[in-house]
C-alpha positions in Angstrom: 189.0 66.2 59.2 189.3 67.0 55.5 188.1 70.4 54.3 186.6 70.1 50.9 186.9 72.9 48.3 183.2 74.0 48.8 183.9 74.5 52.6 187.0 76.5 51.8 185.1 78.6 49.4 182.4 79.3 51.9 184.8 80.2 54.6 186.8 82.6 52.4 183.6 84.2 51.1 182.4 84.7 54.7 185.7 86.1 55.8 185.9 88.6 52.9 182.2 89.5 52.8 182.1 88.3 49.2 179.8 85.9 47.4 180.7 82.2 47.0 181.1 82.7 43.3 183.6 85.5 43.8 185.5 83.5 46.4 185.6 80.5 44.1 187.1 82.5 41.2 189.7 84.0 43.5 190.7 80.6 45.1 190.9 78.8 41.7 193.1 81.6 40.3 195.5 81.5 43.3 195.8 77.7 43.1 196.1 77.9 39.3 199.0 80.4 39.5 200.8 78.2 42.1 200.2 75.1 40.0 201.5 76.7 36.8 204.6 78.1 38.5 205.5 74.8 40.2 204.9 72.8 37.1 207.3 75.1 35.2 210.0 74.5 37.8 209.6 77.7 39.9 209.5 77.6 43.7 206.6 79.5 45.2 206.9 81.0 48.6 203.9 82.5 50.4 205.0 84.6 53.4 203.6 83.2 56.7 202.2 80.2 54.9 204.8 78.1 53.3 206.6 77.1 50.1 205.8 74.8 47.2 208.4 73.2 45.0 208.7 70.5 42.4 210.6 67.4 43.5 211.0 63.8 42.7 210.2 60.6 44.6 212.9 58.0 44.0 212.1 54.7 42.4 211.6 52.0 45.1 210.4 48.4 45.7 206.9 47.9 46.8 204.3 45.1 47.4 201.0 44.7 45.6 198.6 44.6 48.6 196.0 42.4 46.7 198.5 39.7 45.7 201.5 40.2 47.9 203.7 40.2 44.7 206.8 42.5 44.8 206.7 45.3 42.3 209.0 48.1 41.2 207.5 51.6 41.7 208.9 54.1 39.2 210.4 57.5 40.0 207.6 60.1 40.2 207.4 63.9 40.1 205.8 65.4 43.2 205.0 68.7 44.7 206.7 69.3 48.0 205.2 71.7 50.6 207.1 73.1 53.5 205.1 75.1 56.0 206.6 78.4 57.3 207.6 78.7 60.9 204.6 80.9 61.5 202.2 78.4 59.8 201.0 76.8 63.1 201.1 80.0 65.2 
């Protein structure tokens, strides 16, 4: 099951007793702060949730599924998330 942003906003609004508009602003600001920090090379750790950090995915060989031709996939910058030990508790 994939939770879309509107569902997340609704759940947060209900949990906090706020309007959806207020929850939307809060969620977007939190994600914006995390995004800006990680993009600038900072690691972000949220206690009892997990940590985000910038990493790279190495270049590798791949296959074009439409043609079966071998292709070279370039190195890519990615965001890595590591859940805390309490994440699933």
